[in-house]
N, C-alpha and C positions, 0 to 999 in steps of 0.2 A: 072497525079497529075498535082493539080493547084500551085500556089505560097502560100505565106507566108500572110493568110488572118488574119483577128484580131481576131477571135475565135481559129484558130491555134497555134496564138501566145500566148494568153491566156494559151489555156491546156499545150504548153510548158512550161512555165512559173509555172504552177502549178506543171508541171512535176520536173522542176528545183527545187521549193520549198521542194518538196516531199522529192527527190533525199539528199537534204541538209541536212534537217532535219533528215534521215535516216542516212547517213554519220554521221553526229554529236551525233547522239546516240549510233553507233557501237564505234565509238571514244572513248566516255566516259565509255560505257562497257569492252573496251579492256584495258583503260589507268586502271579506276579503280578497275579491276578483279572481277567484278561482281558490283550491285546485277545483274541477268539474265534478269529481264524485260528490262533494256536499249538495249540488244541485241535483245530479240522479237520485241521491237517497232521500232528497225534499221529496222530490215526486213521488217515489215511491211509495215513502210514509202518508204522503197527501190521499194515494189512492187509496192503501190499505185502509186509512181512517175512514174513508166517505163509503169505501166496500162497508166495514162494520155500522156506517151509519142509516145506510139501504138494508141491511138485513133485516133487522124488524119489522118494515115494510113485508116484506114477505111472511113471517111467523105470524102477524095479525092482518094477513088477507081476508078479506070477506068474499073473492072469487077467482075463478080461474085467469081471469084477463089481469086483473092486479097484480095476481103472483108473478105470474110471466114477466110483466112490465117491470117489477122491481127483482126479479131474478137478472131479467136482461141488463139492467145496468149493474147489478153486482160481480157477475160476469166479464160484463168492459172495463170496469173499474179494476178487477184482480189482474185482468189481460196487462192494464197501464200498468200494474204494478207491477206486476212480471219485468216488464220492458224495462221501467227503472231501475228493478234491482238487477238486471242482467248488465244495465250498462251503468251501474254503480262498482259490480263487479269486475268491469271491465279497467276502469280508471284507477280503482281502488288496487287492486293487483297489480296495475302496471303492466298491461297486457300490449300493450300498442293496438295494432290493426289484427282482430282477433278474426277469424271465420266462423268462428262458432258462436259470440255473441253476434253476428250479422243474421248466421241463419236462426238463432231464437228469435231476434227483432221479425225474420222475416214471417214466422209462424206465428206470432201474437200479432202481427199485423192482419194477415189472413183468418186467423181465429177474431179477430176482434169484428172484421168484416161479417163474416159468416155468420155470428153471433147477433149484429145488428138485423141482417136479413131472414134470418132464420122465423119461423111462424112460433115456434115454441123454444128457442135459443139454441145453441147448441147441443145441448145437454139431452134435451127431447126431441125426437120426432113427433110425438103430441102428448099433449097431457088432458088425460080425460077428466079430472076430479081433484077435491085437494082431501086430504084425510088429516084429523085432526089426533095428537098426540098429548097424555097428559104428563107431564114434569113429574118429579118427587115431591117435589115441594106445593102441587097442584097447579100450575100454570099450565095452560094448552097454547100450544104453537100449531099452524098449519102447513103440511108439507105436500108437496104433489103427488099424483099417480098418474104414470102412463110410459108410453113406452121409450126407451133410453135411445139416442140419437147415435147413428154409426160413427160419427166424426170422435166417439169415445178415446180411441187409440191415438187421435192426434192433438186430443184436447190435454193427454197426459204426457206427450212427447217434449214441450217444451220445459215441464219439471223436471225431466230427466236430463235434458242436457245443463240447464244451470246448476243441479248436479253434479254435473262433469265440471263446468266452473269453479264451482267451491273449492270441488279437490284439488284440480289443478293448480289454482292459485296457492292453494294450505300449501300444496309440496313443492311452489314453486319459491315462496317467501320462505319456507322453512331452511331450502337449500341456500337460497341467499343470505340465510344470517338472520332475519328479520322472524325472529322468533314469536315475538308477542304479537305481532299482525297475524301471523299463521294462526296461533291461537285462538283469535278472537274470530277465524274463519272458520274454523273448526266447530267453535260454539254456534255461530250462527247458522250454520251448515245442518248444525246436529237439529235445533230447533224449527228449520226449515222441513228437515226430514221429517219431523215429528208431523208436522200440519200434511206435509205434501203426500207421503209415503207410509204412514201409518193410521192416520184419521181418515185419511180418503178411502182407503182397500175397506176398513173395518164398516164403514158407513156403508160404501155399495155392497157389503157381504152380509149387512144388517146385523152385524154384530152390535155396532151401535148406534144409536138411532139420536144422534146430536150434531148436526153439523156445523153449528153455532161455535164450535171447539177448532173450528178454522179461524175462527177471527182472532180467538186467545192465544192460538198458536205464534199468528203472523204477527200480533200484536208485541209477544214477548220477544220475538225475531228485532222488529223493529225499536223495541225499547233497547235491547242490550248493542245493537249497533251504533243506535242513537247514543249510546253513553259515550262508548268508545270516539266517536266521533266530537262529542262534546269535551271529554278530556282533551283530545287531539288539541280541541279549539283553545282550552283553558291554558295549556301546555304553550299553543303558538301565540297566546297572551302574554303568558311571561316571559316566554321568547323573545315577543316582541317590545318589551319593557326592557329587559336585558339588553335587546341589539338597539333600541337606541340611549339606553345609556352608554355600551360599546363604543355605537356612533359616534354620539359627545365627547367622550374619551379620544376616539380617533381623531375627530374633526380639530379637539384642544392639541392631540399631538402634532400633525401631520402640521399645522399651522404653526409650531411654535418650536420645533424639531430641525434641528442646524443639519440635515440631510437633502439631499435632493428628494423630492414628492412627486409623483406624475403619475397620472391615471390616462387610460386611451380606453376606445370601444374597440370593439370586436371588427370595426371598419377603420381603425388604426388612427382616429379624430382626439386630438387630445380634449379628455372633460377636464381635471385640474391641475394645476400646478402652486404648489403651497409658497409663502414669500421668500423663503429663502433659494429657492429658484430664481424666482424672477431677480431678487438682490442679487446673487450671484452670476448670473447668466445676462442680466439687462432686458431678459425679455418681461414686458408685463401680462396677468393674465389674461386682457383683451387682446392681447397679439398673438396669442399663443392657443387659448380655449379656441376649439371648433376647426382648427386647422389640421390638416395630417400630420404624424409627429415625424415623418421624415424629413422634413426642413431642419431639423434640430439635429441632425444625423451627418457626420462626412460622408460625402459625396462616394467616398470606395466602401461605405458600409451601408449606404443606405438600400441597395438592391438585393443583399441578402438578409437585411430588417425587415424588409417589405415582405420578403418572399415566406420568410418564416411565421411572421404575424398572417398571412393570406392561407398558409398550409397547414397553420393551427399548430405550429410546433413550440410554441412557448411552453415551458417547464419552468419549475422550479429552482431557480439557479442565482450562482454569484456569477458576473462577468463584468468584466473591466472595458470600459465603452467613454467615448469622446460626446460631448456638446458642444453644438458652435455657438457661440453666445452671440450678443445683437453686434459687437464692435469686429466680431469674425474670429477673434482668438477662441480655443477649444479648452474650455476644460476635461478632464480626465478624472472619471470617478467608477469607484466599484459600486456597480448595481446588485442588487437583489429584487428580481424579477416574480410576479406573484402571479398566475393566470387567474382569472375570476368565470367562475364555470356557474351557466344556468340549472336548474331542477332537472332540464334533460343530459345535462354533459355537456354542452357545448360552449365553446369560447365566448363568455362575452365581453370581455376586457382583459387588462393589464394593468395593475399595479407596479411601480417600481420607486426602491427606495436608492438611493444614491450616496455616498460618501466622498466628498473631494479630493483625491489625491492629487493634484495638478501639482502642489509644492514640494510632497513625497516621490511623484515618478522624478522630477526635476534635479532634487537632490540625489536619487538614484544614479541618474543618468550623468551627475556630474560626478559621483563616486567612482561610476564604471570606466568612465572616460580616465580617471584618476588613476586608475588600476590598470589599465591599457598603458598609460604611458609609463607608469611603475614597471609593469613588465616589461615594456620596450626598451625602458635603461637598464634594467637588470639583465636583459637579452646581449645587451649593448657591451655592460659590465662584465657580462659572461664569458664573451666573446673577446674582450680584451685581455680577461683572466688567463683565458687558454693559450691567448698568443703569446702572453709572457710567460707562461709556465712553458710554453715550447721555445720560446728563446731562451728560456734558464736552461733546459733542457739539452739545447743544443750547444751551448756556451759551456756547461758545467756538468754535462753527462746527464744520466738517469737520475735528475732530482736530487737528493743526496748519499747516491751512490756513484763514487769516483770512478773512473776507470776508462781504459782504452781497449784494453786485451780482446783476446778472440775468445779466452774462457766465459769473459765477464758479460761482453757484448753477447754469446748464447745463452746467457741466463737471463738476459736482460729481453730478448728474443722469447724465450719461455713465458717471462713473465708477462709480455703483453698477450701472449696465446691464451693462457688462462686466464685475467685477469677478467674479462668480459662476460665469461660464466659465473657461477655458481658453486662449480667442483670444488671437492675438498682438497686443498693441498697440502704436500709435507716439504717441508723444507731442511733438508739435509747439511750438515758442515760444522768444523771444526768450531769451537771456542772462539768467540769475536770477530767471527767472517762477515756478521751483518746482518746475521738471518731476522731480523726484528724488523730494521728496513726494506729487504724483500717483500714481508707482510702488509707493510705499509705502504709499498708501492702497488702491489697487489690491490689492495684496497682501495686507493685513490683514483684507481685506472678500473675500479667497477661499478656497476649501475649503485651500489649502494655507499657510494664516496661522502653523501651530503649525512651517512647516515652512523651512529658510533663505532668507534677501533677500539675494541677491549682487549685488554693484555693480562694473561695471568700466567706466571711464571708458576708452574707446577712444582720445581725442584727448591725453592726458596720457601714455600708455605709448609708449616710442621702437619703431619699427615693429618692429625683430628681437625684441622680445621680446612683441608681442601675443599670437602664437601660443601660447605657451608660458604666457601668461596665461589666455589661453582655455581651453586642451586641455592644459595638465600638460606635462611630461616624464619620459623613463626617464632615472636616472642615466647619464652619459657620452655624454650625446645632444649636445651641445653644448661648449665651452670655459668651464668655470665652473659644469656640471650635475654637481654632487659627490652628489647624492641624489636619488633620487624626489621629483617633486613632482605632484600634485593639481592640476589646473587649475579653473577657477570652474565650469565646466560639471557635473565632478562632485563638487565642494562644494555645489552649487545643485541638486544631484538630489533631487526630492521637492518643491521649491520654486521661489523665481524666481528669475530673472537679470535685473538692470539691466543691460543696456547703454547708457551715457548717451554723448552726442556717437557716434551711429555713422555720423555724415556723415564722419567722420576716418578711419574704419577703410579701413586699404589694398585696396587693389584685391585681392591674391592669397589675401587672407583671406575675401574678403567670397564666395568658390566656397565654403569650409568651413564657414563660419556658413549659407550657404544649403542645404549638405551636412544638417548638423546641426538645421537648422529640418524640413527635409523628412523625414527620415530617422530621425532621433534617434540618430545614431551620430556616434563619430568616433574619430582616434587619437591620441593622446600622441604629441610630436614626441620621435622616436629610436624609436618602437615602431611595428609592421604590425599589431597587435593590436586589432580595433575593441573599443570600449564602447558600449554604449547609456545612454542618460540620461534623465528625466523631468523636462521643465524648460520652465517658463512663460517665456516669453522678453517682456520688453517694452523697450522701446527709445525713444530720445529723443535729438533734435537742434535744433540753432538754424540748420541750415543750410536751401538749400532745393533739397531732395533731387531734384527735377526738374532744375532747373537743373545741379547736378552731374552728373546721368546723360547731358545735352546735352553737358556738358565731356567727359564718358568720365573719370570718375574715381568712379563709385558705377554698380553692376549694373540695369539695369531689372528684371531678374527679381526679384535680394533687395529692391528696393522694395516691389515689389507682393504679397511675402511677408510683409514687414514690416507694410505699410499695408494689415492687415484691417479694424481698428478705429482708426481716428486721433481722437487728442485733442488741438486746438489750446488751449493755456493763454494767455489774453489777457494782453497786456502790462497793467504795472501803470499806464500812462498811461492805458488804454483803461477803468479802474475806478477813479478816482479818488475815488468814494465809499467805497471800501475803506480810504482812505489812515490814517483816523484812528483806523477798527481796529486796523489794524498798528501804528502808533505807539505806542499805548497796549500792544498785546502786548509789543511787541520794550521797550518802555522799563522795563516790569515784571520780565521776564525778563534785562534786562541789569542792573537793578537788584541782582537776586539773584546774579547772577551776579558783578557786579564789587565787590559789596559796599558800594554808594555806594544810600542809599536817595534815589530820584525820587519826591516826592509830588505834583507837581502839573507837566500841560504845558500851556501859556499857550496860548489860543485864538490867537494872534497866529501861534503857532509852528506850530500843524497846518494854519492857511491858508497860512500861507508852504508849508509842505511839499506842501502838496495842488497848489499851483499849478507846481509843479516837475513836467517832464517824465520824468524817472527814468529815462534810456537803458537804466541798467543794473539797470530794474525791482527785485523785493523786495532782492536781495542788495545792493544800493546801500544801498537806506533802509534795511537792519540795519546796514551799515556808517557809515551817517550817523550813527544813532542810537546807536552805540556811541562813534562818538568825541563825539557829543556829552554824554552822560550821562558820560562822563570829563572834559571838561573844566568841564562844570557848574561855578560854583562853592556853589551852596545846593541846596535840596531842589527845585527849579525847573526845569525843563530848559531849556536855554540852547543854542542852535543855534551851530553853528562859524562861523567871521565872516564866509564867504562865501555863506552863506544869509542869516544875519542882517542884511547890509549888502545885498544883492540886487545887488552888483556881481558880474558873471561869475558868476552864478548858473547857467548852463545853459538850456536849452530851457523854456520855459513850456506850460504848456497852456492851447489854447483855450477861452477863458470867453463862452459865449452872451451875446451885448447884447441888454440887457434890453430894448431897444426896437426886436429884429426881429418880421418879421410870422410868423407862424404855418409858413406853408411854409418861409420858411429857416429857422426852429427845425428844422423835420422833415428839411427836406435836411442840415442838419449833424447831427443823430443818425442817418439813414441812412449818410452818410458814417463817421461812427466807427465802427458796427457792421460795416459792409463792412470798412473797414480789419484791425478785430479779427479777421473770419474771412476773411481772404485775399480777400476779394470772393467769396467762397464762397458760391452763393445756396441751392441746393437742400443734401437731406441731413442726417445727424443732427446737424452741426458747423455747419450753413448760417445765413445771415442770415435767410433768412425763416423758420424753425424759433425762433431768440431773437427775432423782432420778432413772435412769434405769428399770421406772415399764411400767404395762399397764394403758392409761389413764381410764379404768374402775376399775382398781384395785385402782388408787390412790384415784377417786371420793369415791370407797369405804370404805378407811384407812380414807377420810376427814370425812366422816359421820359416823362412828364409833368412832372418837375422838372428832364429834362435832366442827368441824372447817369450820368455813363459811367467805365468802367473806364479809368484812365490806362497810356499804352503802357508 
């Protein structure tokens, strides 16, 4: 054997480097107790370093026996290197159980045994001698001459399979998003491929005569992978320090925070409880730690909680749960559960942080109880209110609508029918008949009774202000608009809007009103932003809208949109039997209002008032009675002079002659009803309905009596 030449020195240094990397990897694996790929790579690096150390024995061999002995050791060590590399790839690439890795290991074991038993190793069937080659720098190396072994294809197979492991791991890690580790695999594979698939074939073909390049190629791969693992160890050390600091902070936090902090293992046994937990529940740590957590949970929740833990259904969540204290009184807490997972992703435990909400829940329970009691009292009050209202209606008529005549009862029946719907209502009647009272009665009996009832007198507003009054205006929309103003449609949202004297609405606003009725949207004056509203519209007029349509001052489409459900309010002259009731009602109210008690209304006064035709209807009657109460010198009602004297007392009601025939009396009655219904025969407010006759029967009676509608 010769001395230490440059090549031999380089191989010894390569061996030392590989051995150093192997020792470091094994040390890291032993200290950290895992992961296993540090240990497998350490074995591979030691085997590679030992093979580089044995290689100079071949190059300096002085005989065939010495060469074959050194070659046998090198091949065996390279087999161990490939086995360690295979298992490193399996664990570092997180492949789990890999058939390919087991196949490589089996082949390497076979080749290792065959190499030990073969006379001239598995590379040669016979070594006939040694030949010497001189390197460019003058160094001489010994190489074997002989016949190659037939196991050469099997010798190359582990390298092919390891190449497949490299490629598969790099591809899988790249798809999993671990790009850095995937690139590391590609670089290591490139170095391995250069050694196994480039240098080997070139050496066998005689292109190069330098097998020692294998050792340096393997060394470069060992150094690269070793540097990667070393950087991982360094990062792990930094993370360990950070983890220790985080753990110190976490320990300080959990020991002093005013929250329940508990930790259980995968089996459900308590690992830790903080001082606050012990203080609030009465359980000391010695009484809790080591026991199954179910004893801390009320019995009705234990089975579900244990089942979820056993089936690993714990997930990050916030739940409300009860804790059983030492004295048996539960504490209610809002818990945040955080599952703890081991490196394999399996559940290793659960940390729970809970805030005590016992007093808060007790306060909420008391509040809910108080709300229920209040709702019960409100319901009772509502029932009593309904009872009082029904009694009031029973004793005084339809709230403020006074009268018992058939025509008025029919109007009230119509109100009852339409009130429960959201149908648009058109109230027709002369001035002073009480159209607004009818509208309010409809509102009070609807589902909107608790919402606003907003009134607009379309005939009392200047034409230039009606639009602003209905729809509102923006600030600066016109001269004098110094601030934003909501219109009546916005104010009545959810309730009822009463449009009185709708027949006097300007023609240009009728178009906008029609849009609101059809689409439920409008714009404020000075704004282009559409607004929506939910309003029930009740309109009223003392005008003949059909005549106004013929005159071109009222839109026909608006009339049909309003005239969905018409209600005709009879004039006071058409229900003279209600006048005594109205007189007593108004006298009582006016006496209280004016502070002048009137205790008696003489019969002649009643008769005198009942004979008057009242062109101003109920409003006129109320005004006359107010004047009478003021002028009455005593507690007995006295009429104003024009009524008392009978002079210029205005139109009088026709009284049926006591000596007329039955046919004449029937004729007068039919005429009175037809005039009250504006000569409408059919329909809900027609004369036939009031008279309880079929329309055909009524027409026959009219024809028989010679009654025709005036032109």
